[in-house]
C-alpha positions as CSV (number, residue, x, y, z in Angstrom):
1,X,-87.8,107.1,-99.9
2,X,-90.5,104.9,-98.3
3,X,-92.4,101.9,-99.4
4,X,-96.1,101.6,-98.6
5,X,-95.8,105.0,-96.9
6,X,-94.2,103.7,-93.8
7,X,-91.2,101.5,-94.3
8,X,-87.9,103.2,-95.0
9,X,-86.1,101.8,-98.0
10,X,-83.2,104.2,-98.7
11,X,-82.0,107.3,-96.9
12,X,-79.1,109.6,-97.9
13,X,-77.7,112.9,-97.0
14,X,-77.0,114.7,-100.3
15,X,-74.2,117.3,-100.7
16,X,-76.6,120.0,-101.9
17,X,-80.1,120.7,-103.2
18,X,-79.3,120.6,-106.9
19,X,-80.8,118.4,-109.4
20,X,-77.8,116.0,-110.1
21,X,-77.6,114.6,-106.6
22,X,-81.4,114.3,-106.5
23,X,-81.4,112.3,-109.8
24,X,-78.7,110.0,-108.4
25,X,-80.7,109.4,-105.3
26,X,-83.9,108.5,-107.1
27,X,-81.9,106.2,-109.4
28,X,-80.4,104.4,-106.5
29,X,-83.7,104.2,-104.6
30,X,-85.5,102.8,-107.6
31,X,-82.8,100.1,-108.0
32,X,-83.1,99.3,-104.2
33,X,-86.9,99.1,-104.6
34,X,-86.7,96.8,-107.6
35,X,-84.1,94.6,-105.8
36,X,-86.8,94.0,-103.1
37,X,-89.2,92.9,-105.8
38,X,-91.3,96.1,-105.8
39,X,-92.0,98.7,-108.4
40,X,-91.7,102.4,-108.1
41,X,-95.0,103.9,-109.2
42,X,-95.3,107.3,-107.4
43,X,-92.8,109.9,-106.1
44,X,-93.6,112.6,-103.6
45,X,-91.1,115.4,-103.0
46,X,-91.1,118.8,-101.2
47,X,-91.8,121.7,-103.4
48,X,-88.1,122.5,-104.2
49,X,-87.2,124.4,-107.3
50,X,-85.1,121.5,-108.6
51,X,-88.0,119.1,-108.7
52,X,-90.5,121.6,-110.3
53,X,-88.3,123.2,-112.9
54,X,-86.0,120.6,-114.5
55,X,-87.1,118.5,-117.4
56,X,-84.3,116.1,-116.5
57,X,-86.0,115.3,-113.3
58,X,-89.3,114.6,-114.9
59,X,-87.7,112.6,-117.6
60,X,-85.7,110.5,-115.1
61,X,-89.0,109.8,-113.1
62,X,-90.6,108.6,-116.4
63,X,-87.7,106.4,-117.1
64,X,-88.0,104.8,-113.7
65,X,-91.7,104.2,-114.2
66,X,-93.1,106.7,-111.8
């Protein structure tokens, strides 16, 4: 996760490439960003199946304001 395209905000090694760990990461990242006084407005990911095919992921991003 980066802020302004260059400053690392949060980095984690997840146990697998499934949707639940990814959702947890994005929730923690959004909390960290908000704690710095910033707002999450855009998320870029690789083209992994979990990101493209799960409504839960898209819903979570909407809930986070992205």
